[in-house]
N, CA, C and O atoms as CSV, one atom per row, in Angstrom:
chain,resi,resn,atom,element,x,y,z
A,1,UNK,N,N,115.373,134.480,74.580
A,1,UNK,CA,C,115.227,133.049,73.798
A,1,UNK,C,C,116.499,133.505,72.353
A,1,UNK,O,O,117.305,132.947,71.609
A,2,UNK,N,N,115.980,134.807,72.642
A,2,UNK,CA,C,117.261,134.771,70.614
A,2,UNK,C,C,118.907,135.055,71.195
A,2,UNK,O,O,119.843,135.141,70.400
A,3,UNK,N,N,119.065,135.165,72.495
A,3,UNK,CA,C,120.947,135.210,72.954
A,3,UNK,C,C,121.013,133.425,73.501
A,3,UNK,O,O,121.870,133.032,74.293
A,4,UNK,N,N,119.916,132.494,72.884
A,4,UNK,CA,C,120.396,130.948,72.779
A,4,UNK,C,C,120.423,130.884,71.528
A,4,UNK,O,O,121.330,130.068,71.360
A,5,UNK,N,N,119.953,131.261,70.210
A,5,UNK,CA,C,119.955,130.709,69.568
A,5,UNK,C,C,121.552,131.565,69.173
A,5,UNK,O,O,122.574,130.962,68.845
A,6,UNK,N,N,121.448,132.858,69.287
A,6,UNK,CA,C,123.422,133.156,68.646
A,6,UNK,C,C,124.145,132.456,69.623
A,6,UNK,O,O,125.340,132.490,69.329
A,7,UNK,N,N,123.949,131.884,70.580
A,7,UNK,CA,C,124.902,131.205,71.287
A,7,UNK,C,C,125.485,129.434,70.622
A,7,UNK,O,O,126.525,128.775,70.626
A,8,UNK,N,N,123.919,129.274,70.065
A,8,UNK,CA,C,124.819,128.022,69.258
A,8,UNK,C,C,125.384,128.629,67.996
A,8,UNK,O,O,126.552,128.485,67.635
A,9,UNK,N,N,124.291,129.448,67.237
A,9,UNK,CA,C,124.864,129.276,65.915
A,9,UNK,C,C,127.069,130.152,66.469
A,9,UNK,O,O,128.022,130.263,65.698
A,10,UNK,N,N,127.034,130.359,67.290
A,10,UNK,CA,C,128.453,130.938,67.707
A,10,UNK,C,C,128.980,129.796,67.398
A,10,UNK,O,O,129.911,129.605,66.615
A,11,UNK,N,N,128.175,128.741,68.233
A,11,UNK,CA,C,129.598,127.762,68.749
A,11,UNK,C,C,129.552,126.503,67.866
A,11,UNK,O,O,130.193,125.501,68.183
A,12,UNK,N,N,128.799,126.555,66.765
A,12,UNK,CA,C,128.398,125.469,65.386
A,12,UNK,C,C,129.970,126.588,64.759
A,12,UNK,O,O,130.950,125.851,64.649
A,13,UNK,N,N,130.292,128.038,64.392
A,13,UNK,CA,C,130.745,128.754,63.548
A,13,UNK,C,C,132.288,128.482,64.286
A,13,UNK,O,O,133.109,128.039,63.483
A,14,UNK,N,N,132.645,128.618,65.257
A,14,UNK,CA,C,133.750,128.085,65.758
A,14,UNK,C,C,134.282,126.866,65.933
A,14,UNK,O,O,135.506,126.876,66.072
A,15,UNK,N,N,133.616,125.545,65.982
A,15,UNK,CA,C,133.573,124.905,65.528
A,15,UNK,C,C,133.805,124.456,64.135
A,15,UNK,O,O,134.759,123.701,63.942
A,16,UNK,N,N,133.015,124.840,63.074
A,16,UNK,CA,C,133.398,124.507,61.707
A,16,UNK,C,C,134.834,125.497,61.147
A,16,UNK,O,O,135.476,125.295,60.116
A,17,UNK,N,N,135.073,126.595,62.184
A,17,UNK,CA,C,136.497,127.331,62.270
A,17,UNK,C,C,137.551,126.692,62.213
A,17,UNK,O,O,138.366,126.534,61.304
A,18,UNK,N,N,137.474,126.188,63.632
A,18,UNK,CA,C,138.566,124.903,63.865
A,18,UNK,C,C,139.087,124.014,63.079
A,18,UNK,O,O,140.261,123.997,62.707
A,19,UNK,N,N,137.922,122.958,62.692
A,19,UNK,CA,C,137.615,122.691,61.781
A,19,UNK,C,C,138.813,122.594,60.271
A,19,UNK,O,O,139.653,121.791,59.863
A,20,UNK,N,N,138.264,123.902,59.843
A,20,UNK,CA,C,138.728,124.300,58.546
A,20,UNK,C,C,140.065,124.592,58.863
A,20,UNK,O,O,140.929,124.338,58.024
A,21,UNK,N,N,140.366,125.083,59.937
A,21,UNK,CA,C,141.978,125.512,60.447
A,21,UNK,C,C,143.288,124.052,60.342
A,21,UNK,O,O,144.378,123.857,59.803
A,22,UNK,N,N,142.260,123.262,61.283
A,22,UNK,CA,C,142.819,122.113,61.299
A,22,UNK,C,C,143.013,120.997,60.323
A,22,UNK,O,O,143.922,120.190,60.129
A,23,UNK,N,N,141.680,121.261,59.694
A,23,UNK,CA,C,142.679,120.174,58.326
A,23,UNK,C,C,143.170,120.846,57.532
A,23,UNK,O,O,143.679,120.139,56.662
A,24,UNK,N,N,143.340,122.205,57.293
A,24,UNK,CA,C,144.680,122.885,56.877
A,24,UNK,C,C,145.836,122.663,57.021
A,24,UNK,O,O,146.793,122.360,56.308
A,25,UNK,N,N,145.586,122.901,58.311
A,25,UNK,CA,C,146.975,122.016,58.521
A,25,UNK,C,C,147.270,120.443,58.316
A,25,UNK,O,O,148.333,119.869,58.080
A,26,UNK,N,N,146.305,120.074,58.442
A,26,UNK,CA,C,146.630,118.301,58.409
A,26,UNK,C,C,146.724,118.084,57.056
A,26,UNK,O,O,146.963,116.890,56.876
A,27,UNK,N,N,146.646,118.691,56.015
A,27,UNK,CA,C,146.516,118.711,54.319
A,27,UNK,C,C,147.707,117.570,54.255
A,27,UNK,O,O,147.748,116.345,54.363
A,28,UNK,N,N,148.808,118.807,53.983
A,28,UNK,CA,C,150.003,118.577,53.857
A,28,UNK,C,C,150.265,116.723,54.446
A,28,UNK,O,O,150.171,115.689,53.785
A,29,UNK,N,N,150.578,116.904,55.779
A,29,UNK,CA,C,150.838,115.387,56.222
A,29,UNK,C,C,149.767,113.918,56.296
A,29,UNK,O,O,149.994,112.832,56.828
A,30,UNK,N,N,148.449,114.440,55.473
A,30,UNK,CA,C,147.389,113.414,54.570
A,30,UNK,C,C,147.911,113.203,53.602
A,30,UNK,O,O,147.832,112.042,53.202
A,31,UNK,N,N,148.661,114.168,52.790
A,31,UNK,CA,C,148.709,114.028,51.340
A,31,UNK,C,C,149.987,113.271,51.232
A,31,UNK,O,O,150.213,112.671,50.181
A,32,UNK,N,N,151.186,113.223,52.599
A,32,UNK,CA,C,152.664,112.207,52.523
A,32,UNK,C,C,152.172,110.883,52.711
A,32,UNK,O,O,152.307,109.905,51.975
A,33,UNK,N,N,151.506,111.008,53.945
A,33,UNK,CA,C,150.511,109.762,54.331
A,33,UNK,C,C,149.775,109.237,53.144
A,33,UNK,O,O,149.443,108.098,53.472
A,34,UNK,N,N,149.424,109.433,52.149
A,34,UNK,CA,C,148.290,108.600,51.080
A,34,UNK,C,C,149.956,108.937,49.930
A,34,UNK,O,O,149.997,107.784,49.499
A,35,UNK,N,N,150.739,109.379,49.488
A,35,UNK,CA,C,152.094,109.294,49.036
A,35,UNK,C,C,152.601,107.658,49.461
A,35,UNK,O,O,152.762,106.671,48.744
A,36,UNK,N,N,152.742,107.822,50.703
A,36,UNK,CA,C,154.014,106.587,51.266
A,36,UNK,C,C,152.966,105.235,51.047
A,36,UNK,O,O,153.377,104.117,50.738
A,37,UNK,N,N,151.593,105.571,51.265
A,37,UNK,CA,C,151.077,104.074,51.152
A,37,UNK,C,C,151.070,104.074,49.711
A,37,UNK,O,O,151.635,103.036,49.366
A,38,UNK,N,N,150.676,104.786,48.620
A,38,UNK,CA,C,150.420,104.485,47.635
A,38,UNK,C,C,151.684,104.451,46.765
A,38,UNK,O,O,151.610,104.124,45.580
C-alpha cells in the first residue's frame, strides 16, 4: 500500500518539476510573443 502512495507522490513531483522547468524555458518566448502582440 505504501509503495503505491510513494509512486503517486513521485509521479506528481516529476510532473511538477517538468512543468516548472518547461515554463522557465518558455518564459522568454512568452514575453517576446506578448511584446509582439502588444
